[in-house]
A tleap script that builds the chain and sets N, CA, C and O, in Angstrom:
source leaprc.protein.ff14SB
mol = sequence {
  NPHE LEU ARG ARG TYR ARG ARG ARG LEU LEU
  LEU THR ASP GLU ASP PHE CYS LEU ALA SER
  TYR LEU LEU GLU SER SER ALA GLN HIE ALA
  SER CYS LEU GLY PHE HIE PRO GLN ASP LEU
  ALA ALA ALA ALA VAL ALA LEU SER PHE SER
  ASN LEU GLN TYR PRO TRP ARG LYS VAL LEU
  LEU ARG TYR ALA ARG GLU ASP LEU LEU LYS
  VAL ILE ALA PRO CYS MET VAL ALA ILE ALA
  ARG VAL HIE ALA ASP GLN TYR VAL GLN TRP
  HIE SER CYS GLY GLY ASN ALA SER GLY ARG
  LEU LYS PHE VAL ILE THR LYS TYR ALA SER
  GLU GLY MET HIE CYS VAL ALA ALA VAL ALA
  PRO THR TYR ALA SER CARG
}
set mol.1.N position { 67.352 -19.596 -47.661 }
set mol.1.CA position { 68.499 -19.916 -47.465 }
set mol.1.C position { 69.285 -18.538 -46.854 }
set mol.1.O position { 69.932 -18.568 -45.808 }
set mol.2.N position { 69.123 -17.378 -47.656 }
set mol.2.CA position { 69.681 -16.437 -47.323 }
set mol.2.C position { 69.396 -15.801 -45.890 }
set mol.2.O position { 70.286 -15.072 -45.452 }
set mol.3.N position { 68.340 -15.979 -45.166 }
set mol.3.CA position { 67.918 -15.295 -43.933 }
set mol.3.C position { 68.579 -16.342 -42.622 }
set mol.3.O position { 68.604 -16.023 -41.433 }
set mol.4.N position { 69.086 -17.648 -43.207 }
set mol.4.CA position { 69.654 -18.569 -42.263 }
set mol.4.C position { 71.014 -18.146 -42.409 }
set mol.4.O position { 71.623 -17.921 -41.363 }
set mol.5.N position { 71.655 -17.982 -43.576 }
set mol.5.CA position { 73.124 -17.727 -43.425 }
set mol.5.C position { 73.150 -16.213 -42.688 }
set mol.5.O position { 74.041 -16.021 -41.861 }
set mol.6.N position { 72.375 -15.344 -42.917 }
set mol.6.CA position { 72.266 -14.059 -42.051 }
set mol.6.C position { 72.437 -14.377 -40.492 }
set mol.6.O position { 73.417 -13.924 -39.900 }
set mol.7.N position { 71.760 -14.932 -40.020 }
set mol.7.CA position { 71.521 -15.311 -38.632 }
set mol.7.C position { 72.742 -16.208 -38.181 }
set mol.7.O position { 73.195 -16.113 -37.041 }
set mol.8.N position { 73.186 -16.960 -38.984 }
set mol.8.CA position { 74.377 -17.958 -38.471 }
set mol.8.C position { 75.788 -17.358 -38.600 }
set mol.8.O position { 76.760 -17.788 -37.979 }
set mol.9.N position { 75.817 -16.193 -39.572 }
set mol.9.CA position { 77.239 -15.729 -40.111 }
set mol.9.C position { 77.092 -14.161 -39.614 }
set mol.9.O position { 77.959 -13.316 -39.839 }
set mol.10.N position { 76.109 -13.954 -39.044 }
set mol.10.CA position { 75.947 -12.407 -38.278 }
set mol.10.C position { 76.410 -11.516 -39.616 }
set mol.10.O position { 77.481 -10.932 -39.451 }
set mol.11.N position { 75.917 -11.366 -40.617 }
set mol.11.CA position { 76.024 -10.493 -41.722 }
set mol.11.C position { 75.437 -9.171 -40.953 }
set mol.11.O position { 74.560 -9.109 -40.092 }
set mol.12.N position { 76.214 -8.142 -41.554 }
set mol.12.CA position { 75.812 -6.830 -41.410 }
set mol.12.C position { 74.579 -6.364 -42.392 }
set mol.12.O position { 74.363 -7.120 -43.339 }
set mol.13.N position { 73.799 -5.274 -42.275 }
set mol.13.CA position { 72.710 -5.168 -42.836 }
set mol.13.C position { 73.186 -5.024 -44.426 }
set mol.13.O position { 72.596 -5.579 -45.353 }
set mol.14.N position { 74.438 -4.121 -44.582 }
set mol.14.CA position { 74.979 -3.912 -45.781 }
set mol.14.C position { 75.340 -5.327 -46.552 }
set mol.14.O position { 74.889 -5.595 -47.665 }
set mol.15.N position { 76.090 -6.066 -45.913 }
set mol.15.CA position { 76.361 -7.362 -46.572 }
set mol.15.C position { 75.161 -8.336 -46.960 }
set mol.15.O position { 75.144 -9.125 -47.905 }
set mol.16.N position { 74.063 -8.080 -45.922 }
set mol.16.CA position { 72.731 -8.926 -46.343 }
set mol.16.C position { 72.165 -8.525 -47.355 }
set mol.16.O position { 71.894 -9.350 -48.227 }
set mol.17.N position { 71.755 -6.865 -47.567 }
set mol.17.CA position { 71.370 -6.139 -48.694 }
set mol.17.C position { 71.982 -6.455 -50.080 }
set mol.17.O position { 71.296 -6.658 -51.082 }
set mol.18.N position { 73.485 -6.483 -50.047 }
set mol.18.CA position { 74.277 -6.647 -51.325 }
set mol.18.C position { 74.139 -8.509 -51.510 }
set mol.18.O position { 74.126 -8.988 -52.644 }
set mol.19.N position { 74.069 -9.182 -50.582 }
set mol.19.CA position { 73.530 -10.594 -50.853 }
set mol.19.C position { 72.187 -10.506 -51.531 }
set mol.19.O position { 71.982 -11.123 -52.576 }
set mol.20.N position { 71.230 -9.721 -50.939 }
set mol.20.CA position { 69.943 -9.904 -51.653 }
set mol.20.C position { 70.022 -9.403 -53.171 }
set mol.20.O position { 69.631 -9.950 -54.202 }
set mol.21.N position { 70.538 -8.411 -52.999 }
set mol.21.CA position { 70.494 -7.830 -54.512 }
set mol.21.C position { 71.330 -8.766 -55.693 }
set mol.21.O position { 70.893 -8.889 -56.837 }
set mol.22.N position { 72.536 -9.368 -55.243 }
set mol.22.CA position { 73.152 -10.298 -56.212 }
set mol.22.C position { 72.272 -11.171 -56.377 }
set mol.22.O position { 71.942 -11.342 -57.550 }
set mol.23.N position { 71.585 -12.016 -55.338 }
set mol.23.CA position { 70.985 -13.078 -55.678 }
set mol.23.C position { 69.637 -12.743 -56.431 }
set mol.23.O position { 69.214 -13.513 -57.293 }
set mol.24.N position { 68.975 -11.593 -56.097 }
set mol.24.CA position { 67.633 -11.237 -56.826 }
set mol.24.C position { 67.926 -10.816 -58.275 }
set mol.24.O position { 67.031 -10.784 -59.120 }
set mol.25.N position { 69.285 -10.473 -58.557 }
set mol.25.CA position { 69.464 -9.686 -59.845 }
set mol.25.C position { 69.779 -10.750 -60.762 }
set mol.25.O position { 69.644 -10.669 -61.983 }
set mol.26.N position { 70.352 -12.100 -59.908 }
set mol.26.CA position { 70.932 -13.177 -61.147 }
set mol.26.C position { 69.937 -14.354 -60.792 }
set mol.26.O position { 70.284 -15.511 -61.028 }
set mol.27.N position { 68.943 -14.131 -60.339 }
set mol.27.CA position { 67.950 -15.713 -59.706 }
set mol.27.C position { 67.367 -16.102 -61.088 }
set mol.27.O position { 67.220 -17.318 -61.203 }
set mol.28.N position { 67.039 -15.451 -62.044 }
set mol.28.CA position { 66.466 -15.621 -63.177 }
set mol.28.C position { 67.369 -15.650 -64.315 }
set mol.28.O position { 66.889 -15.899 -65.420 }
set mol.29.N position { 68.438 -15.461 -64.210 }
set mol.29.CA position { 69.575 -15.485 -65.148 }
set mol.29.C position { 69.972 -16.687 -65.956 }
set mol.29.O position { 70.399 -17.649 -65.317 }
set mol.30.N position { 69.896 -16.781 -67.294 }
set mol.30.CA position { 70.160 -18.199 -67.841 }
set mol.30.C position { 71.131 -18.856 -66.997 }
set mol.30.O position { 70.816 -19.905 -66.437 }
set mol.31.N position { 72.216 -18.378 -66.855 }
set mol.31.CA position { 73.723 -18.931 -66.378 }
set mol.31.C position { 73.335 -19.276 -65.077 }
set mol.31.O position { 74.147 -20.133 -64.727 }
set mol.32.N position { 72.515 -19.072 -64.143 }
set mol.32.CA position { 72.494 -19.249 -62.824 }
set mol.32.C position { 71.082 -20.332 -62.626 }
set mol.32.O position { 70.883 -20.732 -61.479 }
set mol.33.N position { 70.368 -20.676 -63.446 }
set mol.33.CA position { 69.372 -21.649 -63.636 }
set mol.33.C position { 69.529 -22.959 -63.406 }
set mol.33.O position { 68.506 -23.605 -63.181 }
set mol.34.N position { 70.618 -23.537 -63.410 }
set mol.34.CA position { 71.005 -24.818 -62.904 }
set mol.34.C position { 71.630 -25.045 -61.651 }
set mol.34.O position { 72.003 -26.157 -61.278 }
set mol.35.N position { 71.734 -24.106 -61.069 }
set mol.35.CA position { 72.234 -24.156 -59.498 }
set mol.35.C position { 70.998 -24.164 -58.564 }
set mol.35.O position { 69.955 -23.565 -58.826 }
set mol.36.N position { 71.203 -24.858 -57.513 }
set mol.36.CA position { 70.247 -24.995 -56.472 }
set mol.36.C position { 70.345 -23.831 -55.672 }
set mol.36.O position { 71.338 -23.126 -55.490 }
set mol.37.N position { 69.074 -23.698 -55.164 }
set mol.37.CA position { 68.951 -22.122 -54.353 }
set mol.37.C position { 69.657 -21.998 -53.235 }
set mol.37.O position { 70.087 -20.863 -53.031 }
set mol.38.N position { 69.972 -23.006 -52.261 }
set mol.38.CA position { 70.842 -22.700 -51.238 }
set mol.38.C position { 72.378 -22.577 -51.880 }
set mol.38.O position { 73.221 -21.956 -51.232 }
set mol.39.N position { 72.664 -23.068 -52.930 }
set mol.39.CA position { 74.222 -23.004 -53.547 }
set mol.39.C position { 74.200 -21.461 -54.174 }
set mol.39.O position { 75.261 -20.864 -54.354 }
set mol.40.N position { 73.081 -20.938 -54.451 }
set mol.40.CA position { 73.066 -19.459 -55.017 }
set mol.40.C position { 73.171 -18.716 -53.919 }
set mol.40.O position { 74.053 -17.860 -53.862 }
set mol.41.N position { 72.245 -18.930 -52.810 }
set mol.41.CA position { 72.357 -18.074 -51.650 }
set mol.41.C position { 73.833 -18.228 -50.899 }
set mol.41.O position { 74.185 -17.179 -50.360 }
set mol.42.N position { 74.525 -19.056 -50.796 }
set mol.42.CA position { 75.861 -19.186 -50.216 }
set mol.42.C position { 76.795 -18.396 -51.177 }
set mol.42.O position { 77.658 -17.638 -50.735 }
set mol.43.N position { 76.596 -18.597 -52.486 }
set mol.43.CA position { 77.454 -17.859 -53.429 }
set mol.43.C position { 77.321 -16.318 -53.116 }
set mol.43.O position { 78.317 -15.610 -52.964 }
set mol.44.N position { 76.112 -15.872 -53.034 }
set mol.44.CA position { 75.895 -14.334 -53.007 }
set mol.44.C position { 76.298 -13.738 -51.550 }
set mol.44.O position { 76.618 -12.564 -51.367 }
set mol.45.N position { 76.234 -14.699 -50.579 }
set mol.45.CA position { 76.733 -14.393 -49.321 }
set mol.45.C position { 78.332 -14.174 -49.143 }
set mol.45.O position { 78.867 -13.238 -48.548 }
set mol.46.N position { 78.971 -15.266 -49.802 }
set mol.46.CA position { 80.473 -15.022 -49.919 }
set mol.46.C position { 80.771 -13.904 -50.831 }
set mol.46.O position { 81.656 -13.137 -50.451 }
set mol.47.N position { 80.135 -13.639 -52.094 }
set mol.47.CA position { 80.498 -12.175 -52.597 }
set mol.47.C position { 79.988 -11.115 -51.800 }
set mol.47.O position { 80.359 -9.991 -52.140 }
set mol.48.N position { 79.277 -11.194 -50.885 }
set mol.48.CA position { 78.994 -10.006 -50.243 }
set mol.48.C position { 79.823 -9.512 -49.124 }
set mol.48.O position { 79.811 -8.346 -48.732 }
set mol.49.N position { 80.580 -10.512 -48.608 }
set mol.49.CA position { 81.406 -10.100 -47.486 }
set mol.49.C position { 82.415 -9.167 -47.614 }
set mol.49.O position { 83.371 -9.250 -48.386 }
set mol.50.N position { 82.109 -8.028 -46.617 }
set mol.50.CA position { 83.169 -6.799 -47.156 }
set mol.50.C position { 84.350 -7.205 -46.310 }
set mol.50.O position { 85.355 -6.597 -46.676 }
set mol.51.N position { 84.519 -7.830 -45.544 }
set mol.51.CA position { 85.711 -8.309 -44.536 }
set mol.51.C position { 86.100 -9.657 -44.501 }
set mol.51.O position { 85.667 -10.534 -43.754 }
set mol.52.N position { 87.136 -9.762 -45.559 }
set mol.52.CA position { 87.767 -11.028 -46.089 }
set mol.52.C position { 88.605 -11.617 -44.781 }
set mol.52.O position { 88.929 -12.800 -44.670 }
set mol.53.N position { 88.831 -10.811 -44.030 }
set mol.53.CA position { 89.344 -11.530 -42.615 }
set mol.53.C position { 88.653 -12.352 -41.904 }
set mol.53.O position { 89.143 -13.063 -41.026 }
set mol.54.N position { 87.415 -12.326 -42.230 }
set mol.54.CA position { 86.264 -13.213 -41.139 }
set mol.54.C position { 86.484 -14.560 -41.835 }
set mol.54.O position { 86.677 -14.657 -43.047 }
set mol.55.N position { 86.442 -15.575 -40.997 }
set mol.55.CA position { 86.681 -17.135 -41.570 }
set mol.55.C position { 85.351 -17.342 -42.173 }
set mol.55.O position { 84.678 -18.229 -41.646 }
set mol.56.N position { 84.878 -16.765 -43.081 }
set mol.56.CA position { 83.562 -17.260 -43.608 }
set mol.56.C position { 83.754 -18.602 -44.357 }
set mol.56.O position { 82.877 -19.455 -44.220 }
set mol.57.N position { 84.675 -18.820 -45.025 }
set mol.57.CA position { 84.608 -20.163 -45.856 }
set mol.57.C position { 84.012 -21.466 -45.284 }
set mol.57.O position { 83.120 -22.165 -45.765 }
set mol.58.N position { 84.863 -21.661 -43.901 }
set mol.58.CA position { 84.408 -22.704 -42.990 }
set mol.58.C position { 83.128 -22.413 -42.320 }
set mol.58.O position { 82.472 -23.409 -42.014 }
set mol.59.N position { 82.663 -21.333 -42.046 }
set mol.59.CA position { 81.329 -21.368 -41.374 }
set mol.59.C position { 80.425 -21.407 -42.694 }
set mol.59.O position { 79.473 -22.183 -42.610 }
set mol.60.N position { 80.517 -20.906 -43.555 }
set mol.60.CA position { 79.581 -20.930 -44.636 }
set mol.60.C position { 79.440 -22.496 -45.368 }
set mol.60.O position { 78.438 -22.978 -45.895 }
set mol.61.N position { 80.413 -22.930 -45.252 }
set mol.61.CA position { 80.576 -24.180 -45.752 }
set mol.61.C position { 79.848 -25.289 -44.981 }
set mol.61.O position { 79.195 -26.185 -45.515 }
set mol.62.N position { 80.056 -25.108 -43.529 }
set mol.62.CA position { 79.159 -25.807 -42.667 }
set mol.62.C position { 77.695 -26.019 -42.729 }
set mol.62.O position { 77.075 -27.079 -42.646 }
set mol.63.N position { 77.212 -24.680 -42.906 }
set mol.63.CA position { 75.849 -24.330 -43.127 }
set mol.63.C position { 75.379 -24.798 -44.681 }
set mol.63.O position { 74.365 -25.438 -44.959 }
set mol.64.N position { 76.235 -24.378 -45.457 }
set mol.64.CA position { 75.590 -25.042 -46.813 }
set mol.64.C position { 75.776 -26.228 -47.225 }
set mol.64.O position { 75.097 -26.780 -48.091 }
set mol.65.N position { 76.737 -26.718 -46.618 }
set mol.65.CA position { 76.939 -28.256 -46.674 }
set mol.65.C position { 77.239 -28.608 -48.192 }
set mol.65.O position { 76.618 -29.505 -48.762 }
set mol.66.N position { 78.192 -27.879 -48.799 }
set mol.66.CA position { 78.570 -28.079 -50.191 }
set mol.66.C position { 79.885 -28.014 -50.278 }
set mol.66.O position { 80.535 -27.332 -49.486 }
set mol.67.N position { 80.358 -28.612 -51.106 }
set mol.67.CA position { 81.963 -28.338 -51.608 }
set mol.67.C position { 82.051 -26.935 -52.221 }
set mol.67.O position { 81.308 -26.507 -53.104 }
set mol.68.N position { 83.294 -26.124 -51.498 }
set mol.68.CA position { 83.443 -24.791 -52.331 }
set mol.68.C position { 83.835 -24.714 -53.522 }
set mol.68.O position { 83.420 -23.822 -54.262 }
set mol.69.N position { 84.790 -25.724 -53.957 }
set mol.69.CA position { 85.403 -25.509 -55.297 }
set mol.69.C position { 84.339 -26.660 -56.303 }
set mol.69.O position { 84.479 -26.656 -57.526 }
set mol.70.N position { 83.598 -27.334 -55.821 }
set mol.70.CA position { 82.935 -28.000 -56.707 }
set mol.70.C position { 81.357 -27.376 -57.127 }
set mol.70.O position { 80.760 -27.543 -58.191 }
set mol.71.N position { 80.975 -26.719 -56.088 }
set mol.71.CA position { 79.395 -26.240 -55.996 }
set mol.71.C position { 79.275 -24.741 -56.099 }
set mol.71.O position { 78.767 -24.081 -57.005 }
set mol.72.N position { 79.918 -24.292 -54.846 }
set mol.72.CA position { 79.815 -22.692 -54.578 }
set mol.72.C position { 80.710 -21.832 -55.590 }
set mol.72.O position { 80.253 -20.791 -56.062 }
set mol.73.N position { 81.950 -22.270 -55.903 }
set mol.73.CA position { 82.710 -21.217 -56.541 }
set mol.73.C position { 82.078 -21.305 -58.028 }
set mol.73.O position { 81.988 -20.231 -58.624 }
set mol.74.N position { 81.719 -22.242 -58.558 }
set mol.74.CA position { 81.044 -21.924 -60.026 }
set mol.74.C position { 79.636 -20.996 -59.958 }
set mol.74.O position { 79.275 -20.247 -60.867 }
set mol.75.N position { 79.010 -21.179 -58.851 }
set mol.75.CA position { 77.875 -19.979 -58.571 }
set mol.75.C position { 78.370 -18.944 -58.371 }
set mol.75.O position { 77.770 -17.981 -58.847 }
set mol.76.N position { 79.727 -18.657 -57.557 }
set mol.76.CA position { 80.081 -17.360 -57.329 }
set mol.76.C position { 80.414 -16.730 -58.638 }
set mol.76.O position { 80.129 -15.545 -58.810 }
set mol.77.N position { 81.090 -17.539 -59.730 }
set mol.77.CA position { 81.640 -17.028 -60.748 }
set mol.77.C position { 80.370 -16.641 -61.741 }
set mol.77.O position { 80.398 -15.612 -62.417 }
set mol.78.N position { 79.466 -17.389 -61.759 }
set mol.78.CA position { 78.039 -17.036 -62.328 }
set mol.78.C position { 77.214 -15.722 -62.054 }
set mol.78.O position { 76.657 -14.983 -62.866 }
set mol.79.N position { 77.292 -15.636 -60.667 }
set mol.79.CA position { 76.681 -14.321 -59.957 }
set mol.79.C position { 77.395 -12.830 -60.500 }
set mol.79.O position { 76.884 -11.820 -60.984 }
set mol.80.N position { 78.960 -13.231 -60.148 }
set mol.80.CA position { 79.768 -12.135 -60.298 }
set mol.80.C position { 79.742 -11.711 -61.756 }
set mol.80.O position { 79.991 -10.519 -61.938 }
set mol.81.N position { 79.487 -12.456 -62.841 }
set mol.81.CA position { 79.443 -12.209 -64.341 }
set mol.81.C position { 78.376 -11.588 -64.536 }
set mol.81.O position { 78.437 -10.549 -65.195 }
set mol.82.N position { 76.833 -12.144 -63.912 }
set mol.82.CA position { 75.704 -11.573 -64.073 }
set mol.82.C position { 75.856 -9.813 -63.510 }
set mol.82.O position { 75.498 -8.855 -64.195 }
set mol.83.N position { 76.300 -9.746 -62.503 }
set mol.83.CA position { 76.505 -8.392 -61.668 }
set mol.83.C position { 77.226 -7.634 -62.479 }
set mol.83.O position { 76.668 -6.566 -62.727 }
set mol.84.N position { 78.429 -7.807 -63.073 }
set mol.84.CA position { 79.393 -7.263 -63.677 }
set mol.84.C position { 78.416 -6.679 -65.134 }
set mol.84.O position { 78.141 -5.501 -65.364 }
set mol.85.N position { 78.081 -7.706 -65.852 }
set mol.85.CA position { 77.256 -7.480 -66.927 }
set mol.85.C position { 76.194 -6.372 -66.932 }
set mol.85.O position { 76.101 -5.459 -67.753 }
set mol.86.N position { 75.238 -6.664 -65.638 }
set mol.86.CA position { 74.244 -5.615 -65.387 }
set mol.86.C position { 74.683 -4.157 -64.920 }
set mol.86.O position { 73.999 -3.150 -65.102 }
set mol.87.N position { 75.991 -4.194 -64.256 }
set mol.87.CA position { 76.563 -3.052 -63.839 }
set mol.87.C position { 76.735 -2.191 -65.047 }
set mol.87.O position { 76.278 -1.049 -65.094 }
set mol.88.N position { 77.518 -2.848 -66.198 }
set mol.88.CA position { 78.027 -1.942 -67.241 }
set mol.88.C position { 77.087 -1.943 -68.129 }
set mol.88.O position { 77.408 -1.198 -69.055 }
set mol.89.N position { 75.728 -2.595 -68.340 }
set mol.89.CA position { 74.323 -2.318 -68.720 }
set mol.89.C position { 73.755 -1.186 -68.247 }
set mol.89.O position { 73.275 -0.383 -69.048 }
set mol.90.N position { 73.721 -0.947 -66.853 }
set mol.90.CA position { 73.158 -0.060 -66.535 }
set mol.90.C position { 73.755 1.276 -66.442 }
set mol.90.O position { 73.042 2.279 -66.426 }
set mol.91.N position { 74.970 1.329 -66.382 }
set mol.91.CA position { 75.921 2.456 -66.355 }
set mol.91.C position { 76.042 2.972 -67.958 }
set mol.91.O position { 76.103 4.170 -68.234 }
set mol.92.N position { 76.066 1.920 -68.964 }
set mol.92.CA position { 76.352 2.609 -70.235 }
set mol.92.C position { 74.910 3.092 -70.647 }
set mol.92.O position { 75.115 3.944 -71.511 }
set mol.93.N position { 73.783 2.988 -70.486 }
set mol.93.CA position { 72.402 3.452 -70.822 }
set mol.93.C position { 72.059 4.632 -69.960 }
set mol.93.O position { 70.884 4.993 -69.900 }
set mol.94.N position { 72.976 5.246 -69.302 }
set mol.94.CA position { 72.517 6.229 -68.312 }
set mol.94.C position { 71.546 6.041 -67.142 }
set mol.94.O position { 71.096 6.999 -66.513 }
set mol.95.N position { 71.240 4.754 -66.875 }
set mol.95.CA position { 70.310 4.560 -65.857 }
set mol.95.C position { 68.986 4.368 -66.304 }
set mol.95.O position { 68.010 4.289 -65.557 }
set mol.96.N position { 68.963 4.278 -67.844 }
set mol.96.CA position { 67.649 3.974 -68.288 }
set mol.96.C position { 67.085 2.575 -68.759 }
set mol.96.O position { 66.106 2.477 -69.499 }
set mol.97.N position { 67.755 1.562 -68.287 }
set mol.97.CA position { 67.350 0.022 -68.360 }
set mol.97.C position { 65.946 0.162 -68.422 }
set mol.97.O position { 65.333 1.215 -68.243 }
set mol.98.N position { 65.373 -1.148 -68.732 }
set mol.98.CA position { 63.968 -1.415 -68.770 }
set mol.98.C position { 63.780 -2.705 -68.363 }
set mol.98.O position { 64.645 -3.553 -68.583 }
set mol.99.N position { 62.581 -3.006 -67.696 }
set mol.99.CA position { 62.158 -4.087 -67.304 }
set mol.99.C position { 62.593 -4.683 -65.965 }
set mol.99.O position { 62.741 -3.828 -65.091 }
set mol.100.N position { 62.794 -5.744 -65.653 }
set mol.100.CA position { 63.066 -6.552 -64.526 }
set mol.100.C position { 64.556 -5.769 -64.058 }
set mol.100.O position { 64.717 -5.369 -62.905 }
set mol.101.N position { 65.367 -5.653 -64.889 }
set mol.101.CA position { 66.534 -4.848 -64.327 }
set mol.101.C position { 66.565 -3.585 -63.666 }
set mol.101.O position { 67.186 -3.317 -62.638 }
set mol.102.N position { 65.819 -2.810 -64.365 }
set mol.102.CA position { 65.353 -1.443 -63.868 }
set mol.102.C position { 64.467 -1.630 -62.329 }
set mol.102.O position { 64.647 -0.814 -61.426 }
set mol.103.N position { 63.773 -2.478 -62.217 }
set mol.103.CA position { 63.009 -2.549 -61.047 }
set mol.103.C position { 63.961 -2.822 -59.924 }
set mol.103.O position { 64.060 -2.081 -58.946 }
set mol.104.N position { 64.757 -4.070 -60.129 }
set mol.104.CA position { 65.830 -4.374 -59.162 }
set mol.104.C position { 66.868 -3.390 -58.732 }
set mol.104.O position { 67.045 -3.058 -57.560 }
set mol.105.N position { 67.497 -2.976 -59.690 }
set mol.105.CA position { 68.500 -1.801 -59.528 }
set mol.105.C position { 67.931 -0.396 -58.694 }
set mol.105.O position { 68.595 0.262 -57.893 }
set mol.106.N position { 66.466 -0.125 -59.130 }
set mol.106.CA position { 66.026 0.915 -58.445 }
set mol.106.C position { 65.692 0.651 -56.888 }
set mol.106.O position { 65.919 1.392 -55.932 }
set mol.107.N position { 65.104 -0.581 -56.914 }
set mol.107.CA position { 64.816 -1.105 -55.564 }
set mol.107.C position { 66.155 -1.015 -54.529 }
set mol.107.O position { 66.205 -0.377 -53.477 }
set mol.108.N position { 67.027 -1.690 -55.023 }
set mol.108.CA position { 68.353 -1.719 -54.029 }
set mol.108.C position { 69.434 -0.310 -54.113 }
set mol.108.O position { 70.500 -0.132 -53.525 }
set mol.109.N position { 68.762 0.508 -54.999 }
set mol.109.CA position { 69.676 1.892 -55.142 }
set mol.109.C position { 69.172 2.725 -53.861 }
set mol.109.O position { 69.833 3.662 -53.415 }
set mol.110.N position { 67.941 2.307 -53.302 }
set mol.110.CA position { 67.342 3.342 -52.499 }
set mol.110.C position { 68.500 3.469 -50.840 }
set mol.110.O position { 69.459 2.722 -50.651 }
set mol.111.N position { 68.178 4.271 -50.134 }
set mol.111.CA position { 68.945 4.417 -49.045 }
set mol.111.C position { 68.629 3.322 -48.047 }
set mol.111.O position { 69.455 2.794 -47.302 }
set mol.112.N position { 67.328 3.043 -48.119 }
set mol.112.CA position { 66.842 1.782 -47.070 }
set mol.112.C position { 67.454 0.360 -47.488 }
set mol.112.O position { 67.177 -0.655 -46.849 }
set mol.113.N position { 68.270 0.352 -48.557 }
set mol.113.CA position { 68.786 -0.855 -49.190 }
set mol.113.C position { 70.444 -0.449 -48.849 }
set mol.113.O position { 71.255 -1.373 -48.917 }
set mol.114.N position { 70.810 0.576 -48.578 }
set mol.114.CA position { 72.182 0.802 -48.468 }
set mol.114.C position { 72.706 0.988 -49.929 }
set mol.114.O position { 73.871 0.760 -50.255 }
set mol.115.N position { 72.068 1.273 -50.481 }
set mol.115.CA position { 72.329 1.790 -52.003 }
set mol.115.C position { 73.303 0.652 -52.528 }
set mol.115.O position { 74.190 0.981 -53.316 }
set mol.116.N position { 73.200 -0.460 -52.193 }
set mol.116.CA position { 74.258 -1.329 -52.751 }
set mol.116.C position { 74.087 -1.739 -54.336 }
set mol.116.O position { 74.891 -2.499 -54.875 }
set mol.117.N position { 73.147 -1.259 -54.920 }
set mol.117.CA position { 72.896 -1.371 -56.469 }
set mol.117.C position { 74.067 -0.405 -57.082 }
set mol.117.O position { 74.444 -0.523 -58.247 }
set mol.118.N position { 74.629 0.613 -56.124 }
set mol.118.CA position { 75.865 1.151 -56.951 }
set mol.118.C position { 77.282 0.491 -56.622 }
set mol.118.O position { 78.247 0.957 -57.228 }
set mol.119.N position { 77.456 -0.353 -55.890 }
set mol.119.CA position { 78.303 -1.102 -55.643 }
set mol.119.C position { 79.007 -1.795 -56.972 }
set mol.119.O position { 78.491 -2.645 -57.696 }
set mol.120.N position { 80.143 -1.287 -57.083 }
set mol.120.CA position { 80.916 -1.810 -58.439 }
set mol.120.C position { 81.365 -3.438 -58.298 }
set mol.120.O position { 81.672 -3.944 -57.218 }
set mol.121.N position { 81.350 -4.028 -59.345 }
set mol.121.CA position { 81.774 -5.465 -59.336 }
set mol.121.C position { 83.339 -5.448 -59.093 }
set mol.121.O position { 84.014 -5.110 -60.065 }
set mol.122.N position { 83.907 -5.721 -58.091 }
set mol.122.CA position { 85.353 -5.984 -57.809 }
set mol.122.C position { 85.523 -7.607 -57.472 }
set mol.122.O position { 86.217 -8.004 -56.536 }
set mol.123.N position { 84.959 -8.283 -58.164 }
set mol.123.CA position { 85.134 -9.834 -57.373 }
set mol.123.C position { 86.582 -10.319 -57.961 }
set mol.123.O position { 87.250 -11.157 -57.355 }
set mol.124.N position { 86.968 -9.792 -59.058 }
set mol.124.CA position { 88.088 -10.334 -59.591 }
set mol.124.C position { 89.262 -10.057 -58.758 }
set mol.124.O position { 90.225 -10.822 -58.810 }
set mol.125.N position { 89.267 -9.001 -57.975 }
set mol.125.CA position { 90.368 -8.743 -57.145 }
set mol.125.C position { 90.304 -9.430 -55.687 }
set mol.125.O position { 91.153 -9.255 -54.814 }
set mol.126.N position { 89.166 -10.232 -55.570 }
set mol.126.CA position { 89.086 -10.833 -54.454 }
set mol.126.C position { 89.434 -12.323 -54.412 }
set mol.126.O position { 89.369 -12.943 -53.350 }
savepdb mol mol.pdb
quit
């Protein structure tokens, strides 16, 4: 679903990497298990857009075929909370987290992934 949204919405590489990071880091979190994969992908894309002037809502909803307020907004909230919790956890332990979190953050902290793991969660202001 994420690749389909990338083609249709013309995501930049940074936006796609951030959406991938958000999706991968929250996919197995308990708060996100009740959502459909396409809804999680749409929410991750919506959170990753760096240019909010782009009319992403209308285009994204056309491809997601879901209601923004009923389905995608709760997914966005869940993913944003997971990202904020993981960001705080990672930085509070000095980058020495263990297990899956360490793998995901290490993967997305690389230059090839545009260092999106270092992006602070600022979704409350959006």
